[in-house]
C-alpha positions in Angstrom: -10.7 17.6 15.7 -11.3 15.4 18.7 -13.0 12.8 16.5 -9.8 12.6 14.4 -7.7 11.9 17.5 -9.7 8.7 18.1 -9.2 7.3 14.6 -6.1 5.6 13.3 -4.4 7.1 10.3 -5.5 4.3 8.0 -9.1 5.0 8.7 -8.6 8.7 8.1 -7.1 8.0 4.6 -9.8 5.5 3.9 -12.4 8.2 4.4 -10.6 10.8 2.4 -7.6 9.7 0.2 -6.5 13.3 -0.2 -5.2 13.2 3.3 -2.7 10.6 2.1 -0.5 13.4 0.8 -0.3 15.0 4.2 1.2 11.8 5.7 3.5 11.3 2.7 4.8 14.9 3.2 5.7 14.1 6.7 7.2 10.6 5.9 4.4 8.8 7.8 3.5 5.3 6.6 -0.4 5.3 6.4 -0.6 1.9 4.6 1.5 -0.8 6.3 1.4 1.1 9.6 -2.0 2.6 9.3 -3.2 1.3 12.7 -1.5 4.1 14.6 -3.2 7.2 16.0 -2.4 10.8 15.1 -0.8 11.2 18.6 1.4 8.1 18.1 2.7 9.2 14.7 3.3 12.7 15.9 5.3 11.6 18.8 7.3 9.0 16.8 8.1 11.6 14.0 8.6 14.5 16.5 5.8 16.5 15.0 3.1 18.7 16.5 -0.1 16.7 16.6 -2.2 19.9 16.4 -0.5 20.9 13.1 -1.2 17.5 11.6 -4.8 17.7 12.7 -5.2 21.2 11.2 -3.7 20.1 7.9 -6.2 17.1 7.8 -9.1 19.4 8.7 -8.1 21.8 5.9 -8.0 19.0 3.3 -11.2 17.4 4.6 -13.1 20.7 4.2 -12.3 20.9 0.5 -14.6 19.4 -2.2 -13.9 15.7 -2.8 -16.1 15.3 -5.9 -13.1 14.1 -7.9 -12.0 11.5 -5.4 -13.3 7.9 -5.4 -15.0 6.6 -2.3 -13.6 3.1 -2.3 -15.3 2.4 1.1 -18.7 2.3 -0.7 -17.6 -0.2 -3.3 -18.8 -3.8 -3.1 -16.0 -6.1 -2.0 -15.8 -8.1 -5.2 -15.6 -4.9 -7.3 -12.8 -3.5 -5.1 -10.9 -6.8 -5.3 -11.3 -6.8 -9.1 -10.1 -3.2 -9.2 -7.0 -4.0 -7.2 -6.1 -6.9 -9.4 -6.8 -5.1 -12.7 -5.1 -1.8 -11.7 -2.5 -2.5 -9.1 -1.5 -6.1 -9.7 -1.3 -5.5 -13.4 0.8 -2.3 -12.9 3.3 -4.2 -10.7 3.6 -7.0 -13.2 4.2 -4.6 -16.1 6.6 -2.3 -14.3 8.9 -4.9 -12.8 10.7 -5.9 -16.0 11.0 -2.2 -17.0 12.6 -1.2 -13.7 14.9 -4.2 -13.7 16.2 -3.2 -17.1 16.8 0.4 -16.0 18.4 -0.6 -12.7 20.7 -3.1 -14.4 21.9 -0.5 -16.8 22.5 2.0 -14.0 24.6 -0.5 -12.1 26.7 -1.2 -15.1 27.3 2.4 -15.9 27.3 4.1 -12.5 27.7 1.3 -10.0 31.4 1.9 -9.4 30.9 5.6 -8.5 27.5 5.0 -6.8 27.6 1.6 -4.9 24.2 2.4 -3.4 22.8 1.5 -6.7 23.8 -2.1 -6.2 21.9 -2.1 -2.9 18.8 -0.5 -4.4 18.8 -3.0 -7.2 19.2 -5.9 -4.8 16.3 -4.7 -2.7 14.1 -4.1 -5.7 14.8 -7.5 -7.2 13.9 -9.1 -3.9 10.7 -7.0 -3.8 9.8 -8.0 -7.3 10.0 -11.7 -6.5 8.1 -11.4 -3.3 5.4 -9.2 -4.7 4.9 -11.6 -7.7 4.2 -14.5 -5.3 2.2 -12.3 -3.0 -0.2 -11.2 -5.7 -0.7 -14.8 -6.9 -1.7 -15.8 -3.3 -4.2 -12.9 -3.2 -5.6 -13.9 -6.6 -5.8 -17.6 -5.9 -6.7 -17.6 -2.2 -7.8 -14.3 -0.7 -10.0 -12.9 -3.4 -11.8 -16.2 -4.1 -12.4 -16.5 -0.3 -14.0 -13.0 -0.4 -16.2 -14.1 -3.3 -17.4 -17.1 -1.2 -18.3 -14.7 1.6 -20.4 -12.6 -0.8 -22.0 -15.6 -2.3 -23.1 -17.0 1.1 -24.5 -13.6 2.0 -26.4 -13.2 -1.3 -27.8 -16.7 -1.2 -28.5 -16.7 2.5 -26.6 -20.0 2.9 -24.5 -21.3 5.7 -20.9 -20.2 5.4 -18.7 -23.1 4.3 -15.2 -22.7 5.9 -12.3 -22.7 3.5 -9.4 -25.1 4.0 -7.6 -22.5 6.0 -10.6 -22.0 8.3 -11.2 -18.3 8.9 -10.3 -15.7 6.2 -8.3 -13.9 9.0 -5.5 -16.5 8.5 -4.5 -15.6 4.9 -5.3 -11.9 5.6 -2.8 -11.7 8.4 -0.2 -13.3 6.2 -0.9 -10.8 3.4 -0.6 -7.9 5.9 2.8 -9.2 7.2 4.0 -9.4 3.6 2.8 -5.8 3.0 4.8 -4.7 6.0 7.9 -6.4 4.6 7.7 -4.7 1.2 6.9 -1.4 2.8 10.1 -1.7 4.8 12.0 -2.7 1.7 10.9 0.5 -0.1 11.7 2.6 2.9 15.3 1.4 2.5 15.2 2.1 -1.2 13.9 5.6 -0.5 16.7 6.2 2.0 19.4 4.8 -0.3 18.2 6.9 -3.2 18.0 10.1 -1.1 14.3 10.3 -1.6 14.6 9.4 -5.3 17.0 12.3 -6.0 19.5 11.6 -8.7 23.1 12.7 -8.0 24.6 15.7 -9.8 26.3 13.4 -12.3 23.1 11.4 -12.9 22.2 10.9 -16.6 18.7 10.9 -18.1 18.4 7.1 -17.5 19.2 7.8 -13.8 16.4 10.3 -13.5 13.9 8.2 -15.3 14.8 5.1 -13.2 14.4 7.0 -9.9 11.1 8.6 -11.1 9.7 5.1 -12.0 10.9 3.8 -8.6 9.1 6.6 -6.8 6.0 6.0 -8.9 6.2 2.3 -8.1 6.4 3.0 -4.4 3.4 5.4 -4.5 1.3 2.8 -6.4 2.3 0.2 -3.8 1.2 2.5 -1.0 -2.2 3.0 -2.5 -2.4 -0.7 -3.3 -1.6 -1.7 0.3 -3.9 1.0 1.7 -6.9 -0.3 -0.3 -6.3 -3.8 1.1 -5.2 -3.1 4.7 -7.6 -0.3 5.5 -10.7 -1.1 3.4 -10.9 -4.6 1.7 -9.5 -6.7 4.5 -11.4 -5.1 7.4 -14.7 -5.3 5.4 -14.1 -8.9 4.5 -13.4 -9.8 8.2 -16.5 -7.9 9.3 -18.6 -9.8 6.7 -17.3 -13.2 7.8 -18.1 -12.3 11.5 -21.6 -11.3 10.4 -22.2 -14.6 8.6 -20.9 -16.6 11.5 -23.4 -15.0 14.0 
């Protein structure tokens, strides 16, 4: 228990992704704001830190055979997984959600003006995420490949045009924070993705897809902020010794 108190919540989730559900249940952001301690999030959310610790301990004691230990993956494999699974998911779901939200605004926007705000936030997120993913695929992931190549070949690390990889990584993390905040607003506006009493099937499907999109984004950001990026920075530091 004491050991958990010294770790930040991002590290806890990185070691056992099943603990993510605990933080989600308590509305605690473990991806964009994963650098906080249990004590910090407990105080901020007015929770009992001991209850959080006990819930984490209970989950940690269960078998984790069916969970994937991403921390043990090679960096290039993890980057490829993120691109193939999460980037592709985002690209495929954006037009689907835009179509649903556009229809909801036309049919229900007058009675539910919050739909207009939700749609505005999502459309902004869609544009920003599309550019963000391209930057990762064209700049950050190739830079990680260069680090791995230098390590494998035992050659001197050749700095990229941006110098240290920390520069683009910090930009990516700031953008993660922006999109995390945008979806916190969407969550609030949609009453935690709960359709109103007069909501039709399209309403329910759209909100379910939005919630799924947010959950995928959380896992996506978690893999980068708490595993891929820290390991890349550590590797660069090792190569520069």
